[in-house]
C-alpha positions as CSV (number, residue, x, y, z in Angstrom):
1,X,32.8,-0.3,33.3
2,X,34.2,3.0,34.6
3,X,35.0,6.3,32.8
4,X,38.6,5.1,32.9
5,X,37.6,2.0,30.8
6,X,36.0,4.4,28.2
7,X,39.1,6.5,28.1
8,X,41.3,3.5,27.7
9,X,39.2,2.3,24.8
10,X,37.7,-0.8,26.4
11,X,34.2,0.1,25.2
12,X,33.2,-0.2,21.6
13,X,32.7,3.1,19.7
14,X,28.9,2.4,19.2
15,X,28.4,1.6,22.8
16,X,29.4,5.0,24.3
17,X,26.9,7.0,26.4
18,X,27.0,9.9,23.8
19,X,26.1,7.6,21.0
20,X,23.3,5.8,22.6
21,X,21.8,9.1,23.9
22,X,21.7,10.5,20.4
23,X,20.1,7.3,19.1
24,X,17.5,7.4,21.9
25,X,16.6,10.9,20.9
26,X,16.2,9.7,17.2
27,X,14.2,6.7,18.4
28,X,11.7,8.8,20.3
29,X,11.5,11.3,17.5
30,X,10.5,8.7,14.8
31,X,8.0,6.9,17.0
32,X,6.2,10.2,17.6
33,X,6.4,11.0,13.9
34,X,4.9,7.8,12.7
35,X,2.2,7.8,15.4
36,X,1.0,11.4,14.6
37,X,1.2,10.9,10.8
38,X,0.2,7.2,10.4
39,X,-1.3,6.1,13.6
40,X,1.2,3.2,14.1
41,X,4.4,2.9,16.1
42,X,7.8,2.5,14.3
43,X,9.6,1.0,17.3
44,X,7.1,-0.7,19.7
45,X,5.9,-3.6,17.7
46,X,4.3,-5.0,20.9
47,X,1.8,-2.1,20.7
48,X,1.2,-2.7,17.0
49,X,0.5,-6.4,17.5
50,X,-2.0,-5.6,20.3
51,X,-3.8,-3.0,18.2
52,X,-3.9,-5.4,15.3
53,X,-5.7,-8.1,17.2
54,X,-7.9,-5.7,19.2
55,X,-9.3,-4.4,15.9
56,X,-9.4,-7.9,14.4
57,X,-11.4,-9.3,17.3
58,X,-13.9,-6.5,16.8
59,X,-14.2,-7.3,13.1
60,X,-12.6,-4.1,11.9
61,X,-10.2,-5.8,9.5
62,X,-9.3,-2.6,7.5
63,X,-8.0,-1.0,10.7
64,X,-6.3,-4.2,11.8
65,X,-4.4,-4.6,8.6
66,X,-3.2,-1.0,9.1
67,X,-0.7,-2.3,11.7
68,X,0.6,-5.2,9.5
69,X,3.1,-3.1,7.3
70,X,5.2,-1.7,10.3
71,X,5.4,-5.3,11.7
72,X,6.6,-6.7,8.4
73,X,9.0,-3.8,7.9
74,X,10.4,-4.3,11.3
75,X,11.1,-7.9,10.4
76,X,12.8,-6.9,7.2
77,X,14.9,-4.3,9.1
78,X,16.1,-7.1,11.5
79,X,17.2,-9.2,8.6
80,X,19.1,-6.3,7.0
81,X,20.9,-5.7,10.4
82,X,21.8,-9.4,10.6
83,X,23.2,-9.2,7.1
84,X,25.2,-6.1,7.9
85,X,26.7,-7.8,10.9
86,X,27.4,-10.9,8.8
87,X,29.3,-9.0,6.1
88,X,30.8,-6.0,7.9
89,X,31.6,-7.2,11.4
90,X,32.7,-4.3,13.5
91,X,31.8,-1.9,10.8
92,X,28.2,-2.8,10.9
93,X,27.3,0.0,13.3
94,X,28.8,2.6,11.0
95,X,27.1,1.2,8.0
96,X,23.8,0.8,9.7
97,X,23.8,4.5,10.6
98,X,24.6,5.5,7.0
99,X,21.8,3.3,5.9
100,X,19.4,4.9,8.4
101,X,20.4,8.4,7.2
102,X,19.9,7.4,3.6
103,X,16.5,5.8,4.3
104,X,15.3,8.8,6.3
105,X,16.2,11.2,3.5
106,X,14.5,9.0,0.9
107,X,11.5,8.7,3.1
108,X,11.4,12.5,3.5
109,X,11.5,12.9,-0.3
110,X,8.9,10.1,-1.1
111,X,6.5,10.9,1.7
112,X,4.3,13.2,-0.3
113,X,3.9,10.7,-3.1
114,X,3.9,7.4,-1.3
115,X,3.0,8.2,2.2
116,X,2.0,4.8,3.5
117,X,4.9,2.9,1.9
118,X,7.5,5.5,2.8
119,X,6.2,6.3,6.2
120,X,5.1,3.1,7.9
121,X,7.3,0.6,6.0
122,X,10.4,2.7,5.5
123,X,10.6,4.2,9.1
124,X,9.9,0.8,10.8
125,X,12.9,-0.6,8.8
126,X,15.0,2.2,10.1
127,X,13.9,1.5,13.7
128,X,14.5,-2.2,13.4
129,X,18.1,-1.7,12.1
130,X,18.8,0.6,15.0
131,X,17.2,-1.8,17.5
132,X,19.2,-4.8,16.3
133,X,22.6,-3.1,15.9
134,X,22.8,-0.8,18.9
135,X,22.0,-3.1,21.9
136,X,24.5,-2.1,24.5
137,X,25.7,1.0,26.4
138,X,29.2,0.5,27.9
139,X,28.9,-3.2,27.6
140,X,25.4,-3.5,29.3
141,X,22.3,-4.3,27.4
142,X,20.0,-1.4,26.6
143,X,17.5,-0.2,24.1
144,X,17.6,3.0,22.1
145,X,14.1,2.6,20.6
146,X,11.9,1.9,23.7
147,X,12.3,2.5,27.4
148,X,10.7,-0.7,29.1
149,X,14.0,-2.6,29.6
150,X,15.8,0.7,30.5
151,X,13.3,1.4,33.2
152,X,13.7,-2.1,34.6
153,X,17.5,-1.5,34.8
154,X,17.0,1.8,36.7
155,X,14.8,0.1,39.3
156,X,17.0,-2.9,39.8
157,X,20.1,-0.7,40.1
158,X,18.5,1.5,42.7
159,X,17.2,-1.6,44.5
160,X,20.7,-3.0,44.7
161,X,22.1,0.3,46.0
162,X,19.4,0.5,48.7
163,X,19.9,-3.1,49.9
164,X,23.7,-2.8,49.9
165,X,24.3,-5.5,47.1
166,X,25.4,-2.9,44.5
167,X,28.6,-3.3,42.6
168,X,30.9,-0.4,41.9
169,X,29.4,1.9,39.3
170,X,25.8,0.8,39.9
171,X,24.6,4.4,40.5
172,X,26.3,5.6,37.4
173,X,24.6,2.8,35.5
174,X,21.2,3.9,36.8
175,X,21.9,7.4,35.8
176,X,22.8,6.3,32.3
177,X,19.6,4.4,31.9
178,X,17.6,7.3,33.3
179,X,19.3,9.5,30.8
180,X,18.2,7.1,28.0
181,X,14.6,7.2,29.2
182,X,14.7,11.0,29.6
183,X,16.3,11.6,26.2
184,X,13.9,9.2,24.5
185,X,11.0,11.2,26.0
186,X,12.6,14.5,24.8
187,X,12.9,13.1,21.3
188,X,9.2,12.1,21.3
189,X,8.3,15.6,22.4
190,X,10.5,17.3,19.8
191,X,9.2,14.8,17.3
192,X,5.5,15.7,18.1
193,X,6.2,19.4,17.9
194,X,8.2,19.3,14.7
195,X,5.7,16.9,12.9
196,X,2.8,19.2,13.7
197,X,4.7,22.5,12.8
198,X,7.0,21.5,9.9
199,X,5.8,18.0,8.8
200,X,7.7,18.1,5.4
201,X,10.9,18.9,7.1
202,X,10.5,17.0,10.4
203,X,12.6,14.0,9.4
204,X,15.6,16.2,8.9
205,X,16.0,16.5,12.8
206,X,16.8,12.7,13.4
207,X,19.0,12.8,10.4
208,X,21.0,15.5,12.0
209,X,21.2,13.4,15.3
210,X,22.3,10.3,13.2
211,X,25.1,12.4,11.5
212,X,26.4,13.2,15.0
213,X,26.2,9.5,15.9
214,X,28.2,8.7,12.6
215,X,30.8,11.2,13.7
216,X,31.1,9.8,17.2
217,X,31.3,6.2,15.8
218,X,34.3,7.3,13.7
219,X,36.1,9.3,16.4
220,X,35.4,7.6,19.7
221,X,38.0,5.2,21.1
222,X,38.1,1.7,19.4
223,X,37.7,-1.5,21.3
224,X,41.0,-2.3,23.2
225,X,43.0,-5.3,21.7
226,X,42.5,-8.5,23.7
């Protein structure tokens, strides 16, 4: 889709570039936060599963079970996202952002008393809700919580341009995906810095990003009527 499509309201509010970039920043931030504080990943459950079985096969069951809570929490978060889509329809994106903000605030408050429960379980639920609700940018599949698929889209788009089989807007598409990867990395960098320097306040940063997402979801053009 082109910029004209965006202006005409043909793209859903939660699929605009501005929204997904803010979400990618938050996604990178919370992954860095949970890795530094808890030694697990909030978003990349593939890595958590790999670590779980690596430690299990070496007989270190205590370390292996350390990766179980985020995997379970991610599953719960996906169920919550499915429930939101079922009961709220097009409002699911807005409600999910509100829920993420509330969860992160509660996690920040409870973290000193219940670090493992609040940190690994709570944040992985937040990541799962975001991963399940925000799955497209301008109508094309993307991820705001990891960059593997986005990197594939960049390479495939550039390949299509080089070999002359690209459709209109392919270069812009590659640029958007590159932006997602770059902003995710920036979020991880800021998350690492903030977690080490202001650990008690660090989660306030992704909350601010999500507040901007909430604002954009409420003010960006709605989907055009069919």
